[in-house]
GUMARVEX-386522 format. One record per residue: x, y, z of N, C-alpha, C, O in turn; residue number from 1. Coordinates in steps of 0.001 Angstrom, whole numbers. Layout:
<site n_x="X" n_y="Y" n_z="Z" ca_x="X" ca_y="Y" ca_z="Z" c_x="X" c_y="Y" c_z="Z" o_x="X" o_y="Y" o_z="Z" num="NUM"/>
...
***
This chain:
<site n_x="102530" n_y="91580" n_z="144804" ca_x="103448" ca_y="91546" ca_z="143688" c_x="104154" c_y="90189" c_z="143681" o_x="104431" o_y="89606" o_z="144728" num="1"/>
<site n_x="104431" n_y="89714" n_z="142489" ca_x="105194" ca_y="88481" ca_z="142322" c_x="106646" c_y="88857" c_z="142063" o_x="106935" o_y="89711" o_z="141224" num="2"/>
<site n_x="107557" n_y="88214" n_z="142790" ca_x="108980" ca_y="88508" ca_z="142712" c_x="109736" c_y="87270" c_z="142250" o_x="109524" o_y="86174" o_z="142770" num="3"/>
<site n_x="110617" n_y="87448" n_z="141271" ca_x="111517" ca_y="86373" ca_z="140858" c_x="112790" c_y="86481" c_z="141677" o_x="113412" o_y="87542" o_z="141731" num="4"/>
<site n_x="113181" n_y="85375" n_z="142320" ca_x="114430" ca_y="85318" ca_z="143062" c_x="115283" c_y="84224" c_z="142449" o_x="115003" o_y="83038" o_z="142629" num="5"/>
<site n_x="116322" n_y="84616" n_z="141726" ca_x="117241" ca_y="83621" ca_z="141189" c_x="118178" c_y="83220" c_z="142321" o_x="118587" o_y="84056" o_z="143126" num="6"/>
<site n_x="118513" n_y="81942" n_z="142374" ca_x="119318" ca_y="81455" ca_z="143489" c_x="118508" c_y="81375" c_z="144777" o_x="119070" o_y="81401" o_z="145872" num="7"/>
<site n_x="117201" n_y="81279" n_z="144644" ca_x="116308" ca_y="81307" ca_z="145795" c_x="116319" c_y="80059" c_z="146660" o_x="115676" o_y="80043" o_z="147710" num="8"/>
<site n_x="117023" n_y="79018" n_z="146259" ca_x="117134" ca_y="77816" ca_z="147091" c_x="118405" c_y="77832" c_z="147930" o_x="118659" o_y="76906" o_z="148699" num="9"/>
<site n_x="119193" n_y="78875" n_z="147783" ca_x="120389" ca_y="79038" ca_z="148604" c_x="120040" c_y="79662" c_z="149940" o_x="118885" o_y="80014" o_z="150181" num="10"/>
<site n_x="121025" n_y="79802" n_z="150809" ca_x="120783" ca_y="80352" ca_z="152137" c_x="120249" c_y="81781" c_z="152069" o_x="119210" o_y="82087" o_z="152654" num="11"/>
<site n_x="120949" n_y="82641" n_z="151366" ca_x="120527" ca_y="84039" ca_z="151286" c_x="119215" c_y="84152" c_z="150504" o_x="118273" o_y="84809" o_z="150947" num="12"/>
<site n_x="119166" n_y="83509" n_z="149346" ca_x="117976" ca_y="83593" ca_z="148503" c_x="116719" c_y="83113" c_z="149197" o_x="115666" o_y="83737" o_z="149063" num="13"/>
<site n_x="116804" n_y="82024" n_z="149933" ca_x="115617" ca_y="81497" ca_z="150608" c_x="115149" c_y="82442" c_z="151708" o_x="113947" o_y="82554" o_z="151949" num="14"/>
<site n_x="116059" n_y="83112" n_z="152367" ca_x="115671" ca_y="84092" ca_z="153379" c_x="115063" c_y="85337" c_z="152750" o_x="114169" o_y="85950" o_z="153333" num="15"/>
<site n_x="115537" n_y="85718" n_z="151566" ca_x="114918" ca_y="86826" ca_z="150829" c_x="113485" c_y="86454" c_z="150450" o_x="112573" o_y="87271" o_z="150575" num="16"/>
<site n_x="113295" n_y="85224" n_z="149989" ca_x="111943" ca_y="84755" ca_z="149644" c_x="111039" c_y="84820" c_z="150872" o_x="109906" o_y="85294" o_z="150781" num="17"/>
<site n_x="111523" n_y="84353" n_z="152008" ca_x="110722" ca_y="84405" ca_z="153241" c_x="110344" c_y="85840" c_z="153593" o_x="109223" o_y="86096" o_z="154031" num="18"/>
<site n_x="111251" n_y="86756" n_z="153407" ca_x="110970" ca_y="88168" ca_z="153669" c_x="109806" c_y="88657" c_z="152808" o_x="108879" o_y="89296" o_z="153308" num="19"/>
<site n_x="109862" n_y="88351" n_z="151511" ca_x="108788" ca_y="88789" ca_z="150618" c_x="107461" c_y="88114" c_z="150954" o_x="106407" o_y="88742" o_z="150864" num="20"/>
<site n_x="107507" n_y="86862" n_z="151335" ca_x="106274" ca_y="86180" ca_z="151744" c_x="105681" c_y="86849" c_z="152980" o_x="104469" o_y="87045" o_z="153060" num="21"/>
<site n_x="106530" n_y="87199" n_z="153940" ca_x="106055" ca_y="87869" ca_z="155148" c_x="105411" c_y="89214" c_z="154834" o_x="104534" o_y="89670" o_z="155569" num="22"/>
<site n_x="105840" n_y="89850" n_z="153749" ca_x="105291" ca_y="91139" ca_z="153342" c_x="104055" c_y="90980" c_z="152469" o_x="103499" o_y="91972" o_z="151998" num="23"/>
<site n_x="103613" n_y="89730" n_z="152245" ca_x="102390" ca_y="89478" ca_z="151501" c_x="102569" c_y="89256" c_z="150011" o_x="101586" o_y="89178" o_z="149275" num="24"/>
<site n_x="103797" n_y="89155" n_z="149562" ca_x="104062" ca_y="88949" ca_z="148139" c_x="104149" c_y="87455" c_z="147819" o_x="104193" o_y="86618" o_z="148720" num="25"/>
<site n_x="104173" n_y="87138" n_z="146534" ca_x="104424" ca_y="85770" ca_z="146090" c_x="105792" c_y="85743" c_z="145421" o_x="106351" o_y="86789" o_z="145092" num="26"/>
<site n_x="106329" n_y="84541" n_z="145223" ca_x="107681" ca_y="84434" ca_z="144682" c_x="107794" c_y="83297" c_z="143689" o_x="107119" o_y="82273" o_z="143793" num="27"/>
<site n_x="108666" n_y="83512" n_z="142728" ca_x="109126" ca_y="82463" ca_z="141819" c_x="110593" c_y="82282" c_z="142123" o_x="111362" o_y="83243" o_z="142111" num="28"/>
<site n_x="110986" n_y="81050" n_z="142396" ca_x="112384" ca_y="80738" ca_z="142640" c_x="112928" c_y="80028" c_z="141412" o_x="112383" o_y="79016" o_z="140970" num="29"/>
<site n_x="114007" n_y="80568" n_z="140868" ca_x="114732" ca_y="79916" ca_z="139770" c_x="116091" c_y="79508" c_z="140317" o_x="116897" o_y="80358" o_z="140696" num="30"/>
<site n_x="116340" n_y="78213" n_z="140357" ca_x="117585" ca_y="77704" ca_z="140925" c_x="117921" c_y="76376" c_z="140256" o_x="117031" o_y="75566" o_z="139997" num="31"/>
<site n_x="119193" n_y="76153" n_z="139978" ca_x="119591" ca_y="74876" ca_z="139385" c_x="120009" c_y="73854" c_z="140450" o_x="120378" o_y="72726" o_z="140121" num="32"/>
<site n_x="119951" n_y="74249" n_z="141712" ca_x="120278" ca_y="73395" ca_z="142860" c_x="121733" c_y="72927" c_z="142859" o_x="122051" o_y="71892" o_z="143445" num="33"/>
<site n_x="122613" n_y="73681" n_z="142206" ca_x="124029" ca_y="73308" ca_z="142237" c_x="124643" c_y="73594" c_z="143600" o_x="125535" o_y="72870" o_z="144044" num="34"/>
<site n_x="124176" n_y="74640" n_z="144266" ca_x="124634" ca_y="74922" ca_z="145628" c_x="123472" c_y="75156" c_z="146574" o_x="123673" o_y="75215" o_z="147787" num="35"/>
<site n_x="122267" n_y="75291" n_z="146052" ca_x="121075" ca_y="75458" ca_z="146879" c_x="120432" c_y="74114" c_z="147158" o_x="120847" o_y="73093" o_z="146610" num="36"/>
<site n_x="119419" n_y="74114" n_z="148011" ca_x="118771" ca_y="72871" ca_z="148429" c_x="117256" c_y="73007" c_z="148402" o_x="116711" o_y="74057" o_z="148741" num="37"/>
<site n_x="116588" n_y="71946" n_z="147998" ca_x="115121" ca_y="71932" ca_z="148007" c_x="114571" c_y="72219" c_z="149404" o_x="113520" o_y="72846" o_z="149537" num="38"/>
<site n_x="115259" n_y="71772" n_z="150429" ca_x="114772" ca_y="71975" ca_z="151796" c_x="114717" c_y="73458" c_z="152162" o_x="114029" o_y="73832" o_z="153112" num="39"/>
<site n_x="115432" n_y="74304" n_z="151422" ca_x="115412" ca_y="75748" ca_z="151690" c_x="114215" c_y="76451" c_z="151050" o_x="113951" o_y="77616" o_z="151344" num="40"/>
<site n_x="113502" n_y="75758" n_z="150189" ca_x="112376" ca_y="76381" ca_z="149487" c_x="111161" c_y="76369" c_z="150413" o_x="110705" o_y="75305" o_z="150833" num="41"/>
<site n_x="110640" n_y="77553" n_z="150727" ca_x="109486" ca_y="77612" ca_z="151633" c_x="108298" c_y="76823" c_z="151082" o_x="108013" o_y="76855" o_z="149885" num="42"/>
<site n_x="107619" n_y="76119" n_z="151976" ca_x="106427" ca_y="75360" ca_z="151621" c_x="105239" c_y="76312" c_z="151703" o_x="104628" o_y="76482" o_z="152758" num="43"/>
<site n_x="104932" n_y="76917" n_z="150582" ca_x="103866" ca_y="77917" ca_z="150550" c_x="103164" c_y="77863" c_z="149205" o_x="103788" o_y="77613" o_z="148173" num="44"/>
<site n_x="101884" n_y="78097" n_z="149228" ca_x="101125" ca_y="78172" ca_z="147983" c_x="101466" c_y="79408" c_z="147170" o_x="101023" o_y="79554" o_z="146031" num="45"/>
<site n_x="102261" n_y="80305" n_z="147766" ca_x="102653" ca_y="81524" ca_z="147058" c_x="104066" c_y="81453" c_z="146499" o_x="104637" o_y="82468" o_z="146098" num="46"/>
<site n_x="104633" n_y="80235" n_z="146474" ca_x="105979" ca_y="80044" ca_z="145933" c_x="105927" c_y="79042" c_z="144796" o_x="105406" o_y="77936" o_z="144945" num="47"/>
<site n_x="106474" n_y="79443" n_z="143661" ca_x="106637" ca_y="78541" ca_z="142523" c_x="108122" c_y="78276" c_z="142371" o_x="108924" o_y="79210" o_z="142352" num="48"/>
<site n_x="108492" n_y="77011" n_z="142262" ca_x="109896" ca_y="76651" ca_z="142084" c_x="110126" c_y="76170" c_z="140657" o_x="109412" o_y="75296" o_z="140165" num="49"/>
<site n_x="111115" n_y="76738" n_z="140007" ca_x="111533" ca_y="76300" ca_z="138680" c_x="112983" c_y="75865" c_z="138785" o_x="113868" o_y="76677" o_z="139056" num="50"/>
<site n_x="113220" n_y="74573" n_z="138569" ca_x="114600" ca_y="74104" ca_z="138555" c_x="115154" c_y="74362" c_z="137167" o_x="114741" o_y="73733" o_z="136193" num="51"/>
<site n_x="116081" n_y="75280" n_z="137088" ca_x="116639" ca_y="75659" ca_z="135803" c_x="117861" c_y="76522" c_z="135995" o_x="118275" o_y="76816" o_z="137116" num="52"/>
<site n_x="118425" n_y="76917" n_z="134880" ca_x="119702" ca_y="77621" ca_z="134861" c_x="119530" c_y="79020" c_z="134282" o_x="118836" o_y="79201" o_z="133281" num="53"/>
<site n_x="120158" n_y="80002" n_z="134908" ca_x="120062" ca_y="81381" ca_z="134421" c_x="120728" c_y="81562" c_z="133057" o_x="120521" o_y="82580" o_z="132397" num="54"/>
<site n_x="121515" n_y="80595" n_z="132638" ca_x="122129" ca_y="80678" ca_z="131302" c_x="121145" c_y="80342" c_z="130196" o_x="121420" o_y="80602" o_z="129024" num="55"/>
<site n_x="120011" n_y="79772" n_z="130545" ca_x="118983" ca_y="79403" ca_z="129573" c_x="117968" c_y="80546" c_z="129479" o_x="117123" o_y="80707" o_z="130359" num="56"/>
<site n_x="118061" n_y="81331" n_z="128413" ca_x="117221" ca_y="82523" ca_z="128255" c_x="115734" c_y="82192" c_z="128276" o_x="114948" o_y="82960" o_z="128832" num="57"/>
<site n_x="115329" n_y="81080" n_z="127690" ca_x="113909" ca_y="80697" ca_z="127683" c_x="113404" c_y="80408" c_z="129092" o_x="112284" o_y="80776" o_z="129446" num="58"/>
<site n_x="114233" n_y="79751" n_z="129887" ca_x="113857" ca_y="79450" ca_z="131269" c_x="113736" c_y="80738" c_z="132077" o_x="112804" o_y="80894" o_z="132866" num="59"/>
<site n_x="114667" n_y="81651" n_z="131882" ca_x="114615" ca_y="82938" ca_z="132585" c_x="113365" c_y="83703" c_z="132185" o_x="112690" o_y="84288" o_z="133032" num="60"/>
<site n_x="113057" n_y="83700" n_z="130895" ca_x="111863" ca_y="84382" ca_z="130404" c_x="110606" c_y="83802" c_z="131049" o_x="109726" o_y="84546" o_z="131482" num="61"/>
<site n_x="110524" n_y="82473" n_z="131113" ca_x="109373" ca_y="81799" ca_z="131730" c_x="109269" c_y="82166" c_z="133209" o_x="108179" o_y="82448" o_z="133708" num="62"/>
<site n_x="110401" n_y="82162" n_z="133903" ca_x="110397" ca_y="82434" ca_z="135344" c_x="109975" c_y="83868" c_z="135656" o_x="109330" o_y="84117" o_z="136675" num="63"/>
<site n_x="110332" n_y="84803" n_z="134791" ca_x="110054" ca_y="86218" ca_z="135045" c_x="108654" c_y="86650" c_z="134627" o_x="108225" o_y="87760" o_z="134942" num="64"/>
<site n_x="107940" n_y="85777" n_z="133920" ca_x="106606" ca_y="86121" ca_z="133433" c_x="105705" c_y="86579" c_z="134575" o_x="105567" o_y="85890" o_z="135586" num="65"/>
<site n_x="105102" n_y="87740" n_z="134403" ca_x="104162" ca_y="88334" ca_z="135367" c_x="104812" c_y="88777" c_z="136682" o_x="104107" o_y="89047" o_z="137655" num="66"/>
<site n_x="106136" n_y="88854" n_z="136722" ca_x="106809" ca_y="89324" ca_z="137929" c_x="106957" c_y="90847" c_z="137882" o_x="107129" o_y="91439" o_z="136816" num="67"/>
<site n_x="106887" n_y="91453" n_z="139045" ca_x="107055" ca_y="92903" ca_z="139140" c_x="108435" c_y="93306" c_z="139591" o_x="108795" o_y="94482" o_z="139533" num="68"/>
<site n_x="109229" n_y="92321" n_z="140051" ca_x="110590" ca_y="92601" ca_z="140513" c_x="111435" c_y="91344" c_z="140343" o_x="110922" o_y="90225" o_z="140334" num="69"/>
<site n_x="112736" n_y="91554" n_z="140210" ca_x="113687" ca_y="90449" ca_z="140108" c_x="114828" c_y="90715" c_z="141080" o_x="115399" o_y="91805" o_z="141092" num="70"/>
<site n_x="115154" n_y="89726" n_z="141887" ca_x="116343" ca_y="89771" ca_z="142717" c_x="117262" c_y="88671" c_z="142209" o_x="116965" o_y="87485" o_z="142348" num="71"/>
<site n_x="118370" n_y="89073" n_z="141625" ca_x="119281" ca_y="88123" ca_z="140983" c_x="120404" c_y="87751" c_z="141942" o_x="121353" o_y="88510" o_z="142142" num="72"/>
<site n_x="120275" n_y="86571" n_z="142529" ca_x="121263" ca_y="86074" ca_z="143486" c_x="121969" c_y="84815" c_z="143002" o_x="122879" o_y="84321" o_z="143668" num="73"/>
<site n_x="121557" n_y="84291" n_z="141849" ca_x="122195" ca_y="83090" ca_z="141313" c_x="123607" c_y="83437" c_z="140854" o_x="123824" o_y="84452" o_z="140192" num="74"/>
<site n_x="124552" n_y="82593" n_z="141211" ca_x="125938" ca_y="82832" ca_z="140820" c_x="126767" c_y="81577" c_z="141019" o_x="126438" o_y="80705" o_z="141824" num="75"/>
<site n_x="127834" n_y="81514" n_z="140273" ca_x="128850" ca_y="80508" ca_z="140516" c_x="129848" c_y="81163" c_z="141459" o_x="130497" o_y="82146" o_z="141100" num="76"/>
<site n_x="129970" n_y="80622" n_z="142658" ca_x="130809" ca_y="81263" ca_z="143669" c_x="131913" c_y="80333" c_z="144146" o_x="131798" o_y="79110" o_z="144068" num="77"/>
<site n_x="132957" n_y="80924" n_z="144629" ca_x="134057" ca_y="80158" ca_z="145202" c_x="135300" c_y="80216" c_z="144344" o_x="135234" o_y="80056" o_z="143125" num="78"/>
<site n_x="136429" n_y="80445" n_z="144982" ca_x="137694" ca_y="80557" ca_z="144264" c_x="138074" c_y="79279" c_z="143542" o_x="138512" o_y="79331" o_z="142393" num="79"/>
<site n_x="137918" n_y="78137" n_z="144184" ca_x="138303" ca_y="76872" ca_z="143556" c_x="137465" c_y="76591" c_z="142319" o_x="137991" o_y="76140" o_z="141301" num="80"/>
<site n_x="136174" n_y="76851" n_z="142397" ca_x="135296" ca_y="76634" ca_z="141248" c_x="135757" c_y="77497" c_z="140073" o_x="135808" o_y="77035" o_z="138933" num="81"/>
<site n_x="136084" n_y="78725" n_z="140358" ca_x="136533" ca_y="79654" ca_z="139322" c_x="137866" c_y="79220" c_z="138733" o_x="138062" o_y="79292" o_z="137520" num="82"/>
<site n_x="138772" n_y="78777" n_z="139572" ca_x="140094" ca_y="78349" ca_z="139093" c_x="140032" c_y="77030" c_z="138337" o_x="140721" o_y="76847" o_z="137334" num="83"/>
<site n_x="139201" n_y="76111" n_z="138824" ca_x="139110" ca_y="74792" ca_z="138202" c_x="138300" c_y="74787" c_z="136912" o_x="138555" o_y="73972" o_z="136026" num="84"/>
<site n_x="137330" n_y="75685" n_z="136797" ca_x="136494" ca_y="75707" ca_z="135605" c_x="136098" c_y="77151" c_z="135283" o_x="134941" o_y="77535" o_z="135453" num="85"/>
<site n_x="137059" n_y="77943" n_z="134819" ca_x="136777" ca_y="79364" ca_z="134590" c_x="135733" c_y="79628" c_z="133508" o_x="135006" o_y="80618" o_z="133590" num="86"/>
<site n_x="135643" n_y="78768" n_z="132502" ca_x="134647" ca_y="78972" ca_z="131446" c_x="133229" c_y="78851" c_z="131997" o_x="132387" o_y="79713" o_z="131748" num="87"/>
<site n_x="132969" n_y="77790" n_z="132740" ca_x="131633" ca_y="77605" ca_z="133307" c_x="131318" c_y="78705" c_z="134313" o_x="130215" o_y="79252" o_z="134317" num="88"/>
<site n_x="132277" n_y="79026" n_z="135156" ca_x="132102" ca_y="80079" ca_z="136139" c_x="131720" c_y="81401" c_z="135460" o_x="130816" o_y="82106" o_z="135908" num="89"/>
<site n_x="132412" n_y="81711" n_z="134394" ca_x="132148" ca_y="82965" ca_z="133670" c_x="130792" c_y="82952" c_z="132979" o_x="130082" o_y="83957" o_z="132999" num="90"/>
<site n_x="130425" n_y="81842" n_z="132374" ca_x="129136" ca_y="81812" ca_z="131673" c_x="127974" c_y="81940" c_z="132653" o_x="126993" o_y="82622" o_z="132357" num="91"/>
<site n_x="128071" n_y="81297" n_z="133810" ca_x="127008" ca_y="81425" ca_z="134809" c_x="126893" c_y="82883" c_z="135249" o_x="125800" o_y="83449" o_z="135278" num="92"/>
<site n_x="128019" n_y="83478" n_z="135588" ca_x="127999" ca_y="84817" ca_z="136167" c_x="127769" c_y="85926" c_z="135147" o_x="127118" o_y="86924" o_z="135457" num="93"/>
<site n_x="128291" n_y="85767" n_z="133947" ca_x="128157" ca_y="86832" ca_z="132949" c_x="126930" c_y="86613" c_z="132064" o_x="126071" o_y="87491" o_z="131973" num="94"/>
<site n_x="126839" n_y="85464" n_z="131419" ca_x="125695" ca_y="85199" ca_z="130533" c_x="124408" c_y="85111" c_z="131348" o_x="123368" o_y="85611" o_z="130919" num="95"/>
<site n_x="124471" n_y="84486" n_z="132509" ca_x="123290" ca_y="84403" ca_z="133362" c_x="122785" c_y="85786" c_z="133748" o_x="121585" o_y="86052" o_z="133687" num="96"/>
<site n_x="123688" n_y="86654" n_z="134140" ca_x="123294" ca_y="88024" ca_z="134503" c_x="122767" c_y="88772" c_z="133292" o_x="121792" o_y="89516" o_z="133399" num="97"/>
<site n_x="123393" n_y="88587" n_z="132155" ca_x="122914" ca_y="89236" ca_z="130933" c_x="121492" c_y="88781" c_z="130602" o_x="120662" o_y="89598" o_z="130203" num="98"/>
<site n_x="121202" n_y="87491" n_z="130761" ca_x="119845" ca_y="86991" ca_z="130513" c_x="118837" c_y="87648" c_z="131455" o_x="117738" o_y="88011" o_z="131036" num="99"/>
<site n_x="119205" n_y="87797" n_z="132705" ca_x="118314" ca_y="88449" ca_z="133673" c_x="118092" c_y="89901" c_z="133276" o_x="116958" o_y="90380" o_z="133306" num="100"/>
<site n_x="119145" n_y="90603" n_z="132909" ca_x="119014" ca_y="92017" ca_z="132523" c_x="118151" c_y="92177" c_z="131262" o_x="117364" o_y="93118" o_z="131169" num="101"/>
<site n_x="118294" n_y="91278" n_z="130308" ca_x="117506" ca_y="91335" ca_z="129088" c_x="116014" c_y="91139" c_z="129364" o_x="115173" o_y="91862" o_z="128832" num="102"/>
<site n_x="115705" n_y="90162" n_z="130194" ca_x="114298" ca_y="89905" ca_z="130543" c_x="113734" c_y="91113" c_z="131288" o_x="112607" o_y="91535" o_z="131028" num="103"/>
<site n_x="114512" n_y="91666" n_z="132207" ca_x="114054" ca_y="92824" ca_z="132965" c_x="113824" c_y="94023" c_z="132036" o_x="112850" o_y="94759" o_z="132194" num="104"/>
<site n_x="114715" n_y="94207" n_z="131082" ca_x="114578" ca_y="95322" ca_z="130140" c_x="113337" c_y="95151" c_z="129291" o_x="112554" o_y="96088" o_z="129138" num="105"/>
<site n_x="113150" n_y="93962" n_z="128737" ca_x="111996" ca_y="93715" ca_z="127873" c_x="110670" c_y="93873" c_z="128611" o_x="109684" o_y="94330" o_z="128034" num="106"/>
<site n_x="110651" n_y="93496" n_z="129875" ca_x="109412" ca_y="93555" ca_z="130667" c_x="109295" c_y="94837" c_z="131481" o_x="108336" o_y="95009" o_z="132232" num="107"/>
<site n_x="110257" n_y="95731" n_z="131338" ca_x="110293" ca_y="96989" ca_z="132119" c_x="110225" c_y="96712" c_z="133621" o_x="109502" o_y="97385" o_z="134355" num="108"/>
<site n_x="110973" n_y="95732" n_z="134056" ca_x="111027" ca_y="95396" ca_z="135486" c_x="112181" c_y="96168" c_z="136095" o_x="112434" o_y="96054" o_z="137295" num="109"/>
***
């Protein structure tokens, strides 16, 4: 099965990807690299990396294509980030999650 992991270049997300690879699955990582790192992306022929933002519905749709599961870990985190830029923080966390839910609903994931 192919699994989409949003935020897959972060610490938690990259370890989730490794878990799925160990179980024989393939993965698509969608990450904007705002807090994640390329070095966290496993070097595997079963991993596709898409640098993009969960707020972009077209990018989310592309990333989820042919996936059987989605693990949504992308988020704007941290108190200072939220206090300093509440609009951006909210759009990442709310609109980004809504985009993931819409793609999952449309694809029956």
